[in-house]
C-alpha positions in Angstrom: 158.9 -129.7 94.9 155.1 -129.5 95.5 153.3 -127.3 93.2 150.4 -126.2 94.6 148.1 -125.5 91.2 144.6 -122.5 91.4 143.4 -124.9 89.3 142.0 -128.9 90.3 145.1 -130.0 88.8 148.1 -131.1 90.6 151.4 -129.4 89.5 154.6 -131.1 89.0 157.3 -131.1 91.3 159.1 -128.3 91.8 162.7 -129.8 91.5 164.4 -133.3 92.4 163.6 -134.3 96.1 166.2 -134.1 98.0 166.7 -135.8 101.3 169.6 -136.4 104.0 172.1 -133.9 104.1 175.5 -135.1 105.6 176.1 -132.9 108.7 179.8 -132.2 108.0 179.2 -131.4 104.5 178.1 -127.3 104.6 178.1 -125.3 107.5 177.4 -121.7 108.3 180.5 -118.7 108.0 181.8 -118.3 111.4 184.8 -116.8 112.4 187.9 -118.7 113.1 188.6 -119.5 117.1 192.0 -120.0 116.5 193.7 -117.7 119.4 196.7 -115.2 117.9 199.2 -113.0 119.5 198.0 -110.3 117.9 195.7 -108.7 116.2 197.2 -108.9 113.0 197.8 -112.0 112.7 194.7 -113.1 113.8 193.3 -111.0 111.0 195.6 -112.9 108.5 194.9 -116.3 109.3 193.0 -118.6 107.8 189.6 -118.5 108.3 186.7 -121.1 108.6 183.5 -120.4 106.1 181.0 -122.2 104.5 181.2 -123.0 100.5 178.5 -120.7 99.2 181.0 -117.7 100.9 184.2 -119.5 99.3 182.8 -119.2 95.6 182.3 -115.6 96.5 185.9 -115.0 97.8 187.2 -117.2 95.1 185.6 -115.3 92.3 187.3 -111.2 94.5 190.6 -113.4 94.5 190.7 -114.0 90.9 190.2 -110.9 89.8 192.6 -108.9 92.3 195.3 -111.8 91.8 196.1 -111.7 87.8 198.8 -113.6 85.9 199.6 -114.9 89.7 196.2 -116.6 90.2 196.6 -120.4 89.9 193.0 -121.1 90.9 191.1 -121.9 94.3 189.3 -124.8 95.8 187.2 -125.3 99.2 188.9 -127.8 102.0 185.9 -128.9 103.0 187.0 -130.7 105.8 188.8 -127.8 107.4 186.4 -125.4 105.7 189.1 -123.2 104.6 189.9 -121.8 101.0 193.1 -122.8 99.7 194.3 -120.4 97.0 197.1 -121.3 94.2 200.1 -119.0 93.7 202.2 -118.4 91.2 205.7 -117.0 91.6 207.5 -115.2 94.3 205.3 -112.1 95.0 205.2 -112.1 98.5 202.4 -109.0 98.4 200.3 -111.9 96.6 200.6 -114.5 99.8 199.9 -111.3 101.7 196.7 -110.3 100.0 195.9 -113.7 100.1 196.1 -114.4 104.1 194.2 -110.9 104.6 191.4 -112.5 102.8 191.4 -115.5 105.0 192.6 -117.9 102.9 195.6 -120.7 102.4 198.2 -119.5 100.0 199.9 -122.3 98.3 202.6 -121.8 95.9 202.0 -123.8 92.3 203.8 -124.2 88.7 200.8 -123.2 86.4 198.8 -120.1 86.2 195.1 -119.6 85.7 196.0 -117.9 82.1 198.6 -121.1 81.3 195.8 -123.4 82.0 192.8 -121.6 79.6 195.3 -121.8 77.1 196.5 -125.1 77.7 192.2 -126.1 77.5 192.3 -123.9 74.0 194.8 -126.2 72.2 192.8 -129.3 73.8 189.5 -128.0 72.3 191.3 -126.6 69.0 193.2 -130.1 68.6 191.6 -133.1 71.1 187.5 -132.2 70.6 186.8 -135.8 70.1 183.7 -137.5 70.8 183.8 -139.2 74.2 186.5 -136.8 76.4 186.2 -134.4 78.7 188.5 -131.8 80.5 188.2 -129.1 83.5 191.1 -127.7 85.7 191.8 -129.2 88.7 193.2 -126.9 91.3 193.8 -129.2 93.8 196.6 -130.8 91.1 196.9 -127.4 89.2 196.7 -129.2 86.3 193.9 -130.0 83.6 192.3 -133.2 84.1 191.5 -134.8 80.8 189.0 -137.9 80.9 188.3 -140.1 78.1 185.6 -142.6 78.3 185.6 -146.2 77.0 184.6 -145.2 73.3 188.2 -143.5 72.9 190.8 -145.8 71.4 193.1 -146.3 68.7 193.4 -143.5 66.7 191.3 -141.3 68.5 193.5 -142.0 72.3 196.9 -142.0 70.2 195.1 -137.9 69.4 194.8 -137.1 72.6 197.6 -138.2 74.6 199.8 -136.0 71.7 197.9 -133.4 72.7 198.1 -133.6 76.0 201.9 -134.1 75.8 202.2 -131.3 73.8 201.3 -128.8 76.2 204.1 -129.4 78.8 204.9 -131.6 81.8 202.7 -131.0 84.3 200.0 -129.4 82.6 197.4 -132.2 82.0 197.0 -135.5 82.4 194.7 -138.4 81.5 192.1 -140.7 83.2 190.3 -143.4 81.5 186.3 -143.8 82.6 184.8 -147.1 82.4 181.4 -145.8 81.3 180.4 -143.4 78.3 180.1 -139.9 78.0 176.0 -139.2 77.6 173.5 -137.0 78.4 171.2 -138.7 81.2 167.8 -138.1 79.6 164.9 -139.2 81.4 164.6 -137.9 85.0 164.3 -137.0 88.5 160.7 -135.2 89.4 159.6 -136.5 86.0 158.3 -134.6 82.9 157.4 -136.0 79.8 157.6 -134.7 76.0 157.8 -136.5 72.5 158.8 -139.5 74.1 161.9 -138.5 76.4 161.7 -138.3 79.7 163.5 -135.5 81.7 163.8 -134.1 85.3 162.2 -130.5 86.2 165.4 -129.3 87.8 164.3 -125.7 89.7 161.1 -123.4 89.6 162.1 -119.8 88.5 159.9 -116.7 87.6 160.5 -115.5 84.2 161.0 -112.3 83.1 157.7 -111.1 82.7 156.6 -112.5 86.2 155.4 -115.8 84.4 156.4 -118.9 86.5 158.2 -121.5 85.1 161.1 -123.7 85.3 164.6 -125.2 84.3 165.4 -128.1 83.4 168.2 -129.8 80.8 168.6 -128.3 77.6 168.8 -131.4 75.9 165.9 -132.2 76.9 164.2 -128.9 75.7 165.7 -129.7 72.4 164.2 -133.0 72.4 160.2 -131.3 72.8 158.5 -128.4 72.8 155.7 -129.1 75.5 156.0 -131.2 78.8 153.4 -133.2 80.6 153.7 -134.4 84.3 152.9 -137.5 82.7 153.5 -140.0 79.8 151.0 -139.3 77.2 149.6 -137.0 79.2 148.1 -133.2 78.4 151.0 -130.4 77.9 152.0 -128.4 81.6 155.0 -126.2 79.8 156.2 -125.0 76.7 159.6 -124.3 76.3 160.6 -120.5 75.9 164.3 -121.2 75.4 167.1 -124.1 75.0 171.0 -124.5 74.7 172.1 -127.7 73.6 174.8 -128.4 72.5 177.1 -125.5 72.5 177.6 -123.0 76.0 175.5 -124.8 78.1 172.8 -127.6 78.8 169.8 -125.8 80.1 166.2 -124.6 79.1 163.4 -122.9 79.9 159.7 -124.0 80.2 157.3 -121.9 81.3 153.9 -123.2 82.7 151.0 -123.1 80.5 148.8 -122.2 83.3 150.1 -118.8 84.5 148.2 -119.2 87.5 150.1 -121.9 88.4 151.5 -121.6 91.8 155.1 -123.3 91.7 157.1 -123.6 95.1 160.6 -122.8 95.2 161.0 -126.0 97.4 162.4 -129.8 97.4 160.2 -132.5 98.0 161.4 -134.4 100.8 158.1 -137.1 100.3 155.7 -137.4 103.0 155.1 -134.1 102.4 158.0 -132.6 104.1 159.8 -129.9 102.0 163.1 -128.0 101.9 162.8 -124.3 100.6 165.4 -123.5 98.0 166.4 -119.7 98.4 168.8 -118.9 96.0 171.6 -119.6 93.2 174.9 -119.7 93.9 178.2 -120.8 91.8 179.8 -123.9 93.0 183.3 -124.1 94.3 186.2 -126.9 94.0 185.7 -129.1 97.1 182.1 -128.0 97.8 179.8 -131.0 98.6 176.4 -131.3 96.9 173.7 -133.4 96.7 171.6 -134.6 93.4 168.3 -136.3 92.7 167.1 -138.3 90.3 164.2 -140.7 89.7 166.7 -143.4 88.9 169.1 -143.8 91.2 167.6 -141.4 94.1 169.4 -139.3 96.2 173.6 -139.0 96.2 176.4 -136.9 96.9 179.5 -136.0 96.4 181.7 -133.1 95.8 182.5 -130.6 93.1 185.9 -131.6 91.5 186.0 -129.5 88.8 184.4 -125.8 87.2 184.3 -124.7 83.7 184.0 -128.0 82.3 184.4 -129.0 78.4 182.4 -132.2 77.3 182.6 -134.1 73.7 179.3 -135.6 73.8 178.4 -137.8 71.0 175.5 -135.0 70.0 178.8 -132.2 70.3 180.7 -129.9 72.5 179.1 -128.6 75.8 181.4 -125.5 77.8 180.9 -124.3 81.0 179.6 -127.3 83.2 180.4 -128.3 86.3 182.5 -131.7 87.1 181.7 -133.9 90.3 182.2 -137.1 91.4 178.5 -137.5 92.2 177.1 -140.0 90.0 174.3 -140.8 87.8 172.4 -142.7 85.2 169.9 -142.2 82.4 166.8 -140.8 84.2 168.7 -138.6 86.2 168.7 -135.6 83.3 167.7 -132.5 84.0 167.5 -132.7 88.2 168.5 -131.0 90.9 172.0 -130.3 92.4 171.8 -128.4 95.6 173.7 -127.8 98.8 172.5 -128.2 102.3 171.8 -124.8 102.8 168.9 -124.6 100.3 171.4 -123.3 97.4 170.3 -123.8 93.7 173.7 -125.1 92.4 173.1 -127.2 88.8 170.9 -129.2 86.5 172.1 -132.6 85.7 173.2 -132.7 82.2 175.4 -136.1 81.6 178.5 -138.4 82.2 179.9 -141.6 82.2 179.5 -144.5 84.7 176.6 -145.6 87.2 175.7 -145.6 90.3 177.5 -149.3 90.9 180.7 -148.5 89.6 181.1 -145.1 89.6 181.7 -142.4 87.5 181.3 -138.7 86.4 179.0 -136.2 86.0 178.5 -133.1 84.9 176.1 -130.3 85.5 174.8 -126.8 84.2 175.6 -124.1 86.8 172.2 -122.8 87.2 173.6 -119.2 87.8 174.5 -119.1 84.5 171.3 -120.8 83.2 169.4 -118.2 84.6 171.7 -115.1 83.6 171.2 -116.4 79.9 167.2 -117.1 80.1 166.4 -113.7 82.3 164.9 -115.8 84.9 165.2 -116.0 89.0 165.1 -118.8 91.4 161.8 -118.9 93.0 158.8 -116.6 93.1 160.6 -113.4 92.3 159.3 -112.1 95.9 155.7 -112.6 95.0 153.3 -114.7 97.0 153.2 -117.9 96.7 151.7 -119.6 99.3 154.6 -119.5 101.6 156.9 -121.7 99.2 160.1 -120.1 100.6 159.6 -118.7 103.8 160.3 -115.3 102.5 162.0 -114.3 99.9 165.0 -113.0 101.8 164.9 -116.2 103.4 168.8 -117.4 101.6 170.2 -116.6 105.2 168.4 -119.1 107.1 167.9 -121.1 104.0 170.1 -123.8 105.9 167.9 -123.8 109.0 164.9 -124.6 107.0 166.9 -127.3 105.7 166.1 -129.5 108.6 162.6 -129.1 108.4 162.3 -132.2 107.0 165.7 -133.5 108.7 164.0 -136.6 109.9 162.2 -137.4 106.5 163.8 -140.2 105.5 161.4 -143.0 104.6 159.9 -141.2 101.7 163.3 -139.6 101.0 163.3 -140.5 97.3 159.2 -139.5 96.8 160.0 -141.2 93.4 163.0 -142.9 93.7 162.1 -145.7 92.0 160.5 -144.3 89.0 162.2 -146.6 86.6 164.2 -149.4 87.9 165.3 -149.8 83.7 166.6 -146.0 83.7 169.7 -146.9 83.5 169.3 -150.2 81.4 169.8 -148.9 78.0 173.0 -147.2 79.1 172.9 -144.9 76.4 170.4 -141.4 75.9 168.0 -143.2 74.2 166.9 -145.1 77.3 164.3 -142.0 77.8 162.1 -143.5 74.8 161.7 -146.7 76.4 157.9 -147.9 77.3 158.8 -148.8 80.9 160.1 -145.2 81.3 156.3 -143.8 80.8 154.6 -146.8 82.9 157.5 -145.6 85.9 156.1 -141.7 84.9 152.9 -142.7 87.2 155.1 -144.2 90.0 157.1 -141.1 90.6 154.1 -138.9 89.7 152.3 -139.9 92.6 155.2 -139.3 95.0 157.3 -142.3 94.5 154.2 -145.2 95.0 155.5 -148.3 94.2 153.6 -148.5 91.4 156.1 -150.3 89.2 157.9 -153.1 89.8 161.5 -151.5 90.3 160.0 -148.9 93.1 160.3 -151.7 95.8 164.1 -151.9 94.4 165.0 -148.3 94.3 163.5 -148.7 98.1 166.0 -150.2 99.1 168.3 -147.6 97.3 166.9 -145.3 99.3 167.5 -147.4 102.8 170.9 -147.6 101.8 171.2 -143.6 101.2 169.4 -143.4 104.3 172.0 -144.5 106.3 174.0 -141.5 105.2 172.2 -138.9 103.4 168.9 -139.1 105.6 170.6 -139.1 108.6 173.1 -137.0 108.3 169.8 -134.3 107.4 168.8 -135.2 110.6 172.2 -134.2 111.9 172.1 -130.6 110.8 170.0 -129.1 113.0 
């Protein structure tokens, strides 16, 4: 994101640069065109909706259905909400259909799944493990990374079996769970490299930004260049524990921090609001190590047992990431801020799992809001209420697939270390200049990452051009 400072010094980019968005990702809500023989049938027919609308509907139904609720997910292909229903109460099914969702009979209620997750927390909080509810299978998906073996594996397996048949399942990950320190639109502090997530307005009206909490606890002050003059100070940070987020305020209160995502080549996409994630939702992530990557939300309220400690309440996705992508923006086609990159396992060659801090939770915890809070910021958000047409602007840079990554090649060695310590290497600092000037190929990796951008461009960048 481009920040415009009143002083001559250039402000840091407002969020991890975004590019291309697949046309089929998330469409604006629209009425179901299906014809029915009666008005009542039409009203109860499944309706198509955006993922953002789906998240709101899921929240409403979860409260209404009580013990009969077994979770829900968004069917991106059909653009419909599927609601899991426990038991044979026809009134519940009718309620789901009246809401425009698809009712699906399952075995496990949300209450039972939460109880099972509590058992896992009590008996199997093992570094290298993670779990989240998978509403598509109506089970808890437990993931163990490559470090979980021997007695620890036996303990995990025994605990999962004790939950009963059909309650949980285990999958192995080839990688290792770790925070992805270093990052997207690079910020530097205390020898660490992280990524600015989204610009915000704090409770007292001052400009600031969100990043990962494990970055916030690593250093108090952050700059836009390695060993550069600090531009921001950490006001609050949570990690580990109930999240992975930090609020950093700009040291210069005159900083005009645009609420937009930088597409490169001077083109931007406005970030209009924060929104909750929905399982099945198409999402996009940007980071300096791996550039733009896309995927889908696979689980909510995930628990991850990092070596540094347990973090709860995260979003689980199949979007890949690597060290250097930490703190970066997770967002949707229509300009919704969804998450901040926390960590995961695997890489963008073999694939893996990545977890994100929900932006809505972070904002509520620190008392901030996305963007400039309605104040004039040089047109950063088009206008404060542009949420409705946020998706429209999202194609403002539709054709911008050339500089898609802005800092796409910030450090070719970003994932080399394969651990949280990768950020402290000298290459990261050298790469800082590359991304700081919009991805200039100042480092050897920039060119290589340019190829990565081209790979993305064939899909995501072109997809952005199709969003109309």
